[in-house]
N, C-alpha and C positions, 0 to 999 in steps of 0.2 A: 241659135249662137252656131257660127262657124267654128270649125276647128282652128285652134290658134298653135297648137304644136307643130312642129317642122318634120315631115316624113324623114325617115333616116333607113338605112340599111338593117334588116332584121338581125338582131343580137341574140346570140346562141347562150343560154343560160350556161354558165361555168367558163364562156370563152375570156381571154384577156380583155377584150374591150368590153364585155358585159361587167367584169369586175371594176371597171372604173366607172361604171355609172351607178346612179340611185334609181333603181327601177321601184315598181309597185311591189314587187313581191319582197323587197328588202325592207320596206317602211316599217311594218309590224315589228321586225326585229328591233329596228333603232328606237322604236317607241317602246321597247320592252314588253310588247303584247304578244308575240309569236310564241305558239305553243310547241313550235319544232326548233326555232333558233335564237339564240340569244344574242343581245347587242354584243357581246365579248366575242362569241364565234364569228359573227358577220364582219367584225373589224379585223380579225385575224385572218379571215378568208380574203377581205378586200387587200389587206396589207401583203397577201403573198405567202403568209406564213404557213397556211394549211391548203389542203386540195379540196376543190369543189366537190359536193356530193353528188354522186352519180346518179341517183334516183332509185326506185325499187319498183315492185310490182304495182304497188298502190298508185304510185305517180305515172307509171306508164299505162294503166288502166285509165285513169282519168284522161290521159292524152287521146286515147282512143274513143272515149266516150264523148269528147269535145263535139265532133261533129252531129252526133244523136241529139245533144243538149240544144246545139244551135238550130237544128232543124225543128225540134219541137217550139223553140222561142219564135221562130219564124211563124209557125201557124197561129201563135198568141197575138202576135203582131202584125197580122196581115196587111193593115193601111200603111206599115212602114216599109221602107226599102232597106233590107238587111244585107250587109256585104261583110265580107271577112275583114278581120282588124289588120293592123300593121303596126310597126314600130314607129315612135314619136320621140322628139326630144322638145324639151321646154323651149320657148322662143328666146329666151333670155339666159337661160342655163343649159347648155348642150349636155352636160353630164346628169341632168335630170330626164329620166326615160320611164316610158310606159309603152306597153303592148296589148292594148285592148284585144280580147278574142274576136270582137265584130264590132261593127259601128252600125246603128239604127238612123237613117235618114228620116227624120220627121218634120212636119210642118214648122214647127216650133225651133228646129236646130238639130244638131247630131247628137246622138247618146251613145256613151260608151256602153260595151257589153263584157261582163267578167263571168265566164262561165266555171262553174263549180260543180263538183261530185262529193258527195260525202256518204259514208255508210250509214250514220245515224242523223237524225234530225234534231238531236239535243243542242240547244243553244240558239236554234232558229226561231222566230217568231212567226206573227201573222203574216202570210203571203201578202204580196202586195204594197209591204211597209219596208222600211229601213232596218227591220229588227233582226239584223245579221249579226254574227260573231264578230267582235270588235276588230280583229286582225283583218277579216275581209271588208268592215268598213273603212278602215284606213287605206287598204288598196284602192278601193272606189275612189276616195278622196284624193288620192296621188293621181290617179287618173284624170280627174277633174283640175288639179294642180298644172299638170304636165299639158294636156290636150286642150282645156279649155272647156270640157263638157260642163253641162249644168244638172246632168242627169246621168246615172249609170244603171243598166240593168243586172241583176244577178240571177240568172237563170240556175238551177241547180237540180240535179238529179240524186235522190237518195236511194240508198240501198235499204233500210229498215226505219219507217215504211217504204216500199219500193213506190216511189211516186216523184214527179216533176213537182216544182214549185217556182214562181217568179217573185223575186223580191226588187224593189225600185229605191235606189238613193238619189235623192235630189239635194242639189246644192244647199238648201236650207237646213237638210239634215246634218251636215259637216261643216258648214260655213264658219261657227264659232271655233271649231277644232284647227282649221287649216293653218292659223298662225303659230299655233303650238306646233303642228307637226313640221311645217317649215323650219321653224326654230330649231327643232330637235335635229331635222336633216344637216342643217348648216353647221351645227355644233359637232356633230359626227364626222362630216366632213372635215372639218378645221382640225380635229384631234386626230384623224386619218393622217394628214399632212405633217402635223406637228408629232406624230409618233406617240401620241398619248392613248394608250390601250384604255377601253373602259375596266371599270372595278369588276372583280370576280363576283358572281351571283351563285345562287344555288341550284340553277338549272341543270339539267343532264347534259344539254347541249354545251354548256360550258366546260363541264367536266370532260366530255368526249374532246372537246377542243384542246384542253390542257394535256391529256393523254397523247394526242397528235403531236403537240409542241415538244413532247419529251419522249421520244419513242424507244430510247436507249436505257439500257442499264448497266452503269459503269462500274458497280461493286463498291462505290465509296459509302460513307455513312455522313448523314448531316443532323446537326442538333436543331431542333424546333424551338422557336423563341417562345419563352415560358406564356406569355399572352396569346398566342396563337393556338399552344396545346389546351391551356385551360378553356379557351372557346369552344375548341372541339370537343373535350371530355363534358363541358357543361352540356352541349348541345346533343352530345350523345345519350347522357343520363337522363336528357329530359325527353328524347325521342323514344327511349326504352320505356319510360313511363308514361308517356301519352299513347304509344302502341297499346299497352295493358288496358288504359283507359278508353280508347276506341273499341278496343274487343270487346270490353265489357258491354258497352251501349250498343254495339254492333250485336250481341247476344240477346240484350233487352229487347230489341227492335224485331229480332227474328222470334223470339218467343211472343211478342206483342202482335206480330203477323199471322201466326198460326199456319194456316194452308193458304192464306193470300199469295197471289203471284207478285203484287207491286206493293210498295210502300211509298207514299206522296206526303210532301208538306205544302200546303196551300195548293195543290195540284201539281206540284213540281216534284219530278221523280227523286228517291233516295235510293231504294233496293229493288231489285227484282229478283225473285227466287227461281233458280234454274235446276235441272238435274240432268246428268248424263246418263242415258240408257236408264238401267234399274237403279242407279245410285241414288243416294240421299240427296234432297234438295240443299241449296247452298245459296249464299246471299251475292250478288253481283252489284257492286257500287254503281250508280250513275254518272255517266261521264261527265255531266255538267250537274253540279250539284246547286242548290239553292244557298244563298248566302244566309249568315247567321241573321242579317237583319231583314229578311225577308217577312214579307206581310202578305196576308190576304188582300187580294183586289177588292 
């Protein structure tokens, strides 16, 4: 299938032009599944109430490594013509955009390439499948919406373990989710035009945004509504109780592990025992934990 998106001038992340579009990187936040940005934070960013994030060493490292990952991908798909990506707008909605890292020209049509780097492989499944973190799956789906792809390759370089892997997202993997994604985007854009900010949630991204929205301290005093204060006090008391409860079961698991290095549930990681120098071992919780409903395969 040919690309249906319209080529546009490259959009620099954080630029005024970029802030007016719904790019693939924004979709996970709109859906509420981004681990880095909340829907509330994105709304205020696009509304012009906060400043764009400048990035950090991790994002800078990822940018430099993209060339290496793309070179590795070329070696895996020698039968395809691989070219650098570009910026595209949806044929009917110019404010819906995508910027694939590359394009694979294959006998059955063009496929998008979304390059990733990750320190850990937690949350990633079997190579060759669409078993990728949900926020990356949403980005791949949005590339399909904007560009017309029916396949998106996700080559990724992990730091631990240090290895390349290739994942493949086909249209059939996300087709059922496309109407939900599009509806969420349309609702978000409508709320942006109407000035209806999303509800405050419990993410750190939202808290950081609220801090940025109120940078001054004017010395005044404000009375907190009773219902609001009660909700906080209730949550605070529960958090303290659950922290002790969590600590108890962490200790029980540590005792159960003995000298073992890793603790798992149905093969999924829970804890790793580590030590610094000659210090005593301590537990490090897994970055991606199994859910309570997890069952053995």
